[in-house]
Backbone bond lengths (Angstrom), bond angles and torsions (degrees), N, CA, C in turn:
res aa  C-N    CA-C-N  psi(-1)  N-CA   C-N-CA  omega(-1)  CA-C   N-CA-C  phi
1 M - - - 1.528 - - 1.469 105.54 -
2 Q 1.486 116.08 130.69 1.348 118.73 173.12 1.516 117.10 -85.20
3 I 1.270 119.15 125.64 1.389 124.83 179.53 1.589 105.00 -110.81
4 G 1.296 124.18 112.87 1.382 124.08 177.92 1.570 109.11 -179.05
5 P 1.311 110.11 -163.03 1.557 114.68 -171.39 1.629 108.40 -66.40
6 Q 1.247 119.33 -21.79 1.484 118.95 178.80 1.594 109.80 -133.67
7 G 1.234 114.34 29.17 1.500 115.47 -177.62 1.549 107.28 -90.19
8 I 1.301 113.92 177.60 1.558 123.36 -175.31 1.546 110.84 -51.51
9 L 1.291 118.78 -44.49 1.372 125.35 -177.58 1.501 111.14 -67.83
10 A 1.306 117.98 -32.72 1.524 119.43 -177.41 1.484 113.69 -80.70
11 E 1.324 125.47 -15.48 1.433 121.88 -178.53 1.506 108.54 -71.70
12 I 1.339 111.76 128.19 1.514 114.72 -175.36 1.544 114.95 -115.77
13 N 1.497 109.64 -9.09 1.552 106.82 178.96 1.651 101.30 -176.90
14 R 1.308 108.66 161.61 1.455 119.53 171.45 1.599 107.33 -143.28
15 Y 1.265 112.35 141.30 1.522 116.83 179.85 1.511 107.34 -135.00
16 F 1.248 116.82 136.84 1.466 124.94 165.29 1.560 108.74 -102.48
17 I 1.304 113.24 124.41 1.472 119.06 -163.81 1.615 105.27 -110.65
18 S 1.400 110.12 124.31 1.495 108.96 178.90 1.546 106.99 -125.33
19 E 1.317 115.04 -13.99 1.422 115.82 172.04 1.582 113.15 -146.19
20 P 1.274 118.47 159.61 1.549 114.61 -169.53 1.535 111.18 -58.83
21 C 1.411 110.35 135.20 1.442 120.28 -177.10 1.579 108.97 -148.94
22 S 1.298 112.65 170.63 1.444 124.94 173.56 1.508 104.54 -109.95
23 L 1.245 113.94 143.18 1.519 120.37 171.95 1.641 114.46 -103.52
24 A 1.307 113.84 148.10 1.443 113.44 -178.06 1.557 112.49 -71.90
25 E 1.305 118.40 -27.88 1.453 122.70 -171.50 1.564 108.88 -92.05
26 I 1.287 118.59 -29.30 1.585 113.64 -175.22 1.583 103.67 -136.90
27 P 1.321 118.98 136.32 1.401 124.06 -171.62 1.584 109.84 -74.28
28 G 1.275 118.53 -179.64 1.500 121.85 176.56 1.513 107.11 96.58
29 T 1.389 111.45 172.85 1.534 120.79 177.48 1.464 103.22 -105.38
30 W 1.360 116.80 131.00 1.431 125.19 -178.63 1.513 105.35 -111.91
31 S 1.387 120.39 135.48 1.446 122.95 177.90 1.531 108.88 -146.14
32 S 1.200 121.30 159.20 1.526 125.09 170.44 1.537 111.74 -69.73
33 A 1.278 121.56 131.68 1.378 120.70 171.92 1.528 114.04 -68.80
34 S 1.374 114.76 152.32 1.551 118.82 176.74 1.557 104.55 -88.05
35 E 1.457 105.09 149.38 1.480 108.02 175.44 1.497 110.78 -63.30
36 P 1.397 117.97 154.96 1.396 129.57 5.47 1.611 110.97 -80.07
37 Q 1.286 122.55 -0.79 1.509 117.12 178.82 1.444 108.33 -67.80
38 Q 1.356 110.49 153.16 1.450 118.61 179.17 1.560 108.54 -126.43
39 G 1.372 115.79 117.10 1.531 116.91 179.01 1.431 106.87 137.34
40 L 1.269 121.69 -152.95 1.347 133.96 -169.18 1.693 110.67 -121.59
41 L 1.213 112.83 142.78 1.557 114.12 172.33 1.406 107.02 -99.58
42 L 1.298 121.80 135.86 1.449 130.10 173.46 1.524 111.43 -119.12
43 S 1.335 114.62 118.09 1.512 121.23 -179.82 1.545 103.30 -103.79
44 S 1.312 118.48 124.30 1.419 120.94 -177.50 1.526 107.73 -155.28
45 S 1.284 117.33 160.15 1.465 123.27 169.18 1.586 111.36 -102.45
46 A 1.409 115.10 156.69 1.446 114.45 -178.77 1.489 110.56 -63.97
47 D 1.294 120.21 -19.52 1.463 120.11 177.18 1.557 111.16 -59.09
48 D 1.437 118.28 -36.18 1.442 118.60 -176.81 1.585 114.71 -69.71
49 K 1.369 113.10 -11.52 1.501 119.06 177.29 1.525 116.33 54.98
50 I 1.317 113.92 40.40 1.466 118.20 173.02 1.621 107.46 -91.41
51 E 1.351 111.46 133.38 1.436 119.01 -177.41 1.513 105.56 -109.97
52 V 1.375 115.04 134.55 1.531 124.78 169.68 1.438 103.53 -125.89
53 D 1.469 112.50 121.65 1.370 124.77 179.38 1.641 110.43 49.12
54 G 1.318 114.48 44.42 1.334 125.75 175.59 1.529 119.79 76.87
55 K 1.332 117.88 11.27 1.494 127.37 -173.34 1.641 107.86 -124.64
56 I 1.303 109.86 131.33 1.475 117.10 177.45 1.456 106.95 -64.08
57 V 1.397 116.60 133.99 1.523 121.36 173.66 1.436 107.91 -83.14
58 D 1.334 116.16 134.74 1.351 126.98 175.27 1.553 114.84 -145.93
59 G 1.350 110.93 79.08 1.498 115.41 -169.35 1.524 104.88 135.14
60 T 1.416 115.76 -151.70 1.478 120.86 178.61 1.469 104.23 -111.07
61 M 1.338 113.30 139.14 1.472 124.88 -174.23 1.540 110.15 -136.80
62 L 1.320 116.37 141.33 1.467 119.99 170.89 1.573 107.78 -80.71
63 V 1.316 112.71 130.26 1.465 112.55 174.01 1.440 110.60 -118.29
64 T 1.334 119.66 127.21 1.490 120.90 -163.94 1.554 108.23 -114.78
65 L 1.265 113.65 178.71 1.509 121.57 179.13 1.628 113.54 -55.36
66 M 1.392 107.81 -26.46 1.495 113.80 -172.64 1.548 106.37 -93.87
67 S 1.247 121.52 -8.20 1.560 126.57 -173.72 1.561 105.36 -73.73
68 A 1.413 106.91 143.99 1.520 120.22 170.38 1.487 108.34 -106.14
69 I 1.252 118.14 121.76 1.389 123.89 -174.52 1.655 108.02 -109.16
70 R 1.220 117.94 132.79 1.583 126.22 178.61 1.374 113.01 -139.28
71 Y 1.354 118.28 125.37 1.456 123.52 171.09 1.512 110.32 -126.97
72 I 1.197 117.37 135.44 1.538 127.60 -170.10 1.608 103.77 46.12
73 H 1.345 118.53 -163.19 1.455 120.94 -165.95 1.490 107.27 -84.92
74 R 1.318 124.96 -14.90 1.559 118.36 -169.58 1.579 110.66 -127.63
75 I 1.361 119.98 -12.19 1.389 119.93 179.95 1.480 111.47 -89.08
76 T 1.374 113.91 122.75 1.524 117.54 175.14 1.472 108.00 -127.97
77 A 1.285 119.64 161.59 1.429 122.01 179.83 1.565 110.68 -156.48
78 T 1.287 116.04 161.66 1.442 122.19 174.49 1.616 108.73 -139.15
79 V 1.317 110.77 154.90 1.524 118.77 178.70 1.542 104.96 -78.82
80 I 1.269 122.59 137.47 1.449 124.78 175.16 1.549 107.05 -124.07
81 S 1.409 110.01 157.21 1.418 117.78 176.95 1.462 108.77 -156.16
82 P 1.311 121.88 123.30 1.457 122.62 178.80 1.500 114.31 -80.14
83 D 1.350 116.08 -15.53 1.487 121.11 -172.70 1.520 117.81 -148.14
84 G 1.331 116.73 9.87 1.453 117.63 -176.62 1.439 114.05 74.66
85 I 1.263 126.84 -1.60 1.492 130.08 -179.62 1.574 109.90 -116.18
86 N 1.353 118.30 -54.32 1.434 121.88 178.55 1.487 108.56 -93.26
87 Y 1.343 112.69 136.14 1.524 116.60 -178.60 1.508 113.12 -127.15
88 G 1.153 116.96 147.69 1.498 125.46 179.29 1.593 110.10 -140.52
89 I 1.305 108.79 -171.39 1.401 115.85 -175.53 1.647 107.66 -137.82
90 R 1.348 114.82 138.94 1.389 123.97 -177.79 1.451 110.36 -113.35
91 I 1.336 129.71 125.58 1.446 133.09 -162.08 1.436 108.60 -123.47
92 W 1.371 121.21 128.73 1.457 127.24 166.31 1.429 113.31 -117.00
93 D 1.319 106.49 154.18 1.552 115.49 178.20 1.649 104.71 -125.35
94 S 1.212 121.91 113.50 1.509 117.88 -175.40 1.469 113.27 -79.08
95 D 1.443 113.82 8.13 1.549 118.81 168.72 1.466 106.14 -132.55
96 S 1.290 116.06 48.82 1.468 121.85 179.84 1.597 112.48 -66.85
97 D 1.167 119.07 158.24 1.565 122.25 175.58 1.486 103.89 -66.40
98 A 1.320 126.40 -34.40 1.483 122.62 -178.99 1.573 106.92 -67.31
99 I 1.302 121.53 -42.70 1.416 119.17 176.57 1.585 115.50 -64.95
100 R 1.290 112.34 -45.91 1.524 115.85 178.81 1.488 108.44 -60.79
101 N 1.281 122.74 -32.47 1.522 125.56 -170.05 1.650 110.77 -97.88
102 F 1.273 115.46 -4.13 1.386 120.81 -176.84 1.472 108.30 -73.35
103 D 1.431 120.59 130.20 1.516 126.36 -172.93 1.467 107.06 -132.19
104 G 1.327 119.50 18.02 1.493 122.62 177.13 1.565 113.21 106.96
105 I 1.319 110.86 -177.46 1.521 120.47 -178.48 1.499 104.51 -124.43
106 S 1.362 114.69 128.05 1.461 122.07 173.81 1.460 114.04 -60.38
107 S 1.251 122.93 143.53 1.459 115.51 170.63 1.621 102.97 -157.05
108 Y 1.315 107.80 167.28 1.535 119.36 -172.64 1.606 99.94 -98.57
109 P 1.385 111.49 152.81 1.477 115.74 174.40 1.616 109.32 -65.59
110 Y 1.331 115.13 155.61 1.477 118.42 175.30 1.631 112.96 -56.51
111 N 1.340 111.57 134.55 1.441 117.22 175.70 1.493 108.35 -130.55
112 P 1.307 121.47 113.45 1.524 121.73 -175.88 1.589 110.48 -64.18
113 E 1.331 120.09 -20.77 1.362 121.42 178.51 1.602 113.82 -64.86
114 W 1.328 111.41 -21.67 1.495 114.68 178.57 1.532 114.62 -83.01
115 V 1.248 115.15 -9.54 1.391 118.44 -177.28 1.499 109.80 -69.40
116 V 1.373 114.18 129.10 1.470 120.90 177.01 1.590 109.54 -111.31
117 K 1.247 116.47 119.94 1.503 120.99 -178.65 1.600 105.01 -85.57
118 A 1.402 113.34 135.46 1.276 118.58 179.98 1.496 112.07 -155.83
119 A 1.297 117.61 169.86 1.438 121.07 -174.94 1.642 104.01 -132.49
120 Y 1.196 117.31 141.81 1.506 125.72 173.68 1.499 108.74 -80.57
121 L 1.271 124.21 127.52 1.482 128.85 175.63 1.513 103.56 -120.17
122 S 1.264 114.25 119.88 1.409 118.42 179.07 1.501 114.74 -65.33
123 P 1.278 126.52 131.00 1.457 128.19 179.93 1.537 113.91 -64.21
124 G 1.403 113.31 -15.78 1.424 119.53 -172.33 1.567 114.33 75.62
125 K 1.232 119.49 -123.78 1.395 118.56 174.57 1.528 114.48 -62.99
126 H 1.339 117.65 135.03 1.463 119.72 178.12 1.501 113.59 -104.56
127 R 1.358 113.61 155.12 1.457 122.81 176.66 1.488 102.25 -108.99
128 T 1.365 115.60 162.87 1.517 121.60 175.51 1.488 105.31 -117.84
129 V 1.348 112.04 150.30 1.486 117.00 174.81 1.444 106.11 -131.49
130 S 1.372 115.24 136.78 1.576 120.05 -177.17 1.560 103.59 -95.26
131 F 1.354 114.75 147.98 1.480 123.18 178.44 1.478 105.30 -150.00
132 E 1.311 116.60 153.58 1.419 120.84 176.74 1.457 108.60 -87.30
133 L 1.380 120.75 137.30 1.401 132.39 -178.63 1.473 108.62 -108.77
134 F 1.368 116.95 131.59 1.449 125.92 -172.46 1.594 109.99 59.51
135 N 1.202 121.12 20.63 1.385 123.49 176.59 1.501 118.69 47.40
136 Q 1.374 109.30 40.66 1.519 119.12 176.64 1.575 105.65 -123.88
137 A 1.273 110.78 136.46 1.523 118.78 174.99 1.416 113.78 -52.12
138 G 1.256 118.98 133.01 1.577 119.99 172.85 1.538 111.20 90.08
139 L 1.311 125.45 -11.51 1.558 124.38 176.37 1.537 106.21 -95.34
140 N 1.378 112.97 71.70 1.541 112.08 -177.85 1.469 110.09 -96.04
141 S 1.234 118.61 155.04 1.530 124.24 168.04 1.550 105.81 -133.00
142 R 1.296 114.10 170.14 1.480 121.91 -177.83 1.574 105.39 -131.29
143 F 1.269 116.35 153.60 1.409 122.66 165.79 1.568 110.30 -154.60
144 A 1.309 115.94 155.33 1.473 122.62 -177.10 1.721 111.73 -68.26
145 L 1.272 110.73 136.25 1.390 117.72 176.49 1.554 104.49 -117.07
146 P 1.389 116.74 129.84 1.547 118.38 178.97 1.413 115.81 -56.97
147 R 1.302 119.36 138.21 1.430 119.80 177.60 1.536 111.52 -51.56
148 G 1.337 112.11 147.31 1.447 118.53 -178.11 1.492 120.44 76.01
149 Y 1.371 115.48 -12.64 1.474 119.43 177.67 1.590 113.42 -72.62
150 Q 1.260 112.69 120.05 1.544 114.03 177.61 1.542 107.65 -106.86
151 I 1.308 110.67 139.28 1.554 120.17 163.70 1.504 111.94 -99.19
152 S 1.278 111.78 121.54 1.537 115.68 -171.65 1.542 109.63 -107.11
153 N 1.390 116.20 -11.95 1.517 113.89 -179.70 1.498 104.52 -157.38
154 K 1.321 115.36 172.84 1.564 127.05 -176.76 1.515 106.83 -65.13
155 R 1.307 116.92 -40.45 1.374 122.25 -175.56 1.576 111.58 -63.44
156 E 1.234 117.00 -42.78 1.532 122.19 171.25 1.442 116.71 -63.07
157 A 1.388 112.73 -39.34 1.420 117.74 173.89 1.616 114.30 -61.23
158 M 1.395 112.39 -40.23 1.438 113.03 -176.98 1.511 110.54 -75.65
159 N 1.332 115.59 -31.33 1.450 113.50 178.12 1.529 110.42 -68.24
160 L 1.309 118.01 -39.39 1.537 123.69 169.72 1.480 114.25 -45.02
161 L 1.419 106.19 -50.60 1.566 111.32 -174.12 1.575 110.77 -71.63
162 R 1.329 116.60 -34.64 1.536 118.78 175.14 1.471 113.29 -61.96
163 M 1.483 115.13 -39.79 1.382 119.21 -178.97 1.554 109.18 -72.54
164 H 1.338 118.94 -40.19 1.437 122.06 178.64 1.515 113.07 -57.60
165 F 1.458 114.01 -46.52 1.466 114.01 -177.04 1.455 114.99 -80.59
166 S 1.416 122.09 -19.42 1.398 120.76 175.19 1.507 114.68 -74.48
167 I 1.506 108.42 -31.87 1.431 109.81 175.37 1.449 116.57 -72.78
168 K 1.406 117.63 -38.21 1.339 122.87 176.05 1.576 116.98 -57.87
169 S 1.412 109.75 -34.44 1.483 113.99 -172.48 1.532 116.83 -76.66
170 F 1.336 117.97 -5.31 1.436 124.44 171.87 1.383 118.76 -86.69
């Protein structure tokens, strides 16, 4: 588990922005950019002391997926997009309550009886399965499903998705 300025315990919020709004964690007015621009627009005065790519924002600025956002000494953020059409912001606090209150992860001592020997067998040709991400129409993603694997109900599909995303996140 990463514990740091942008680790899992530092993340304090995510927003997907479809209309102009204010955020609790970072001042200014945030809105989605109009095509052909890709990202978010931030309107802020120099008094707010928001930095984008190391420069204080004074006016309206396009904030992209590549931008580094900093507010005060400990709040950082990045623009996110699941599909290149919808944009949001992911916010971290390097002094979050979760970091300050984290005291470790409990574990059991190693036991060789729990070791399961296995071998990986490539499924060969892969199939893809579409699913909705964030439960919003149009935000689809695809991943490979091993040949011969059948999904017979919603519970199996959800378990497969959880397994897929937990493996991808390491």
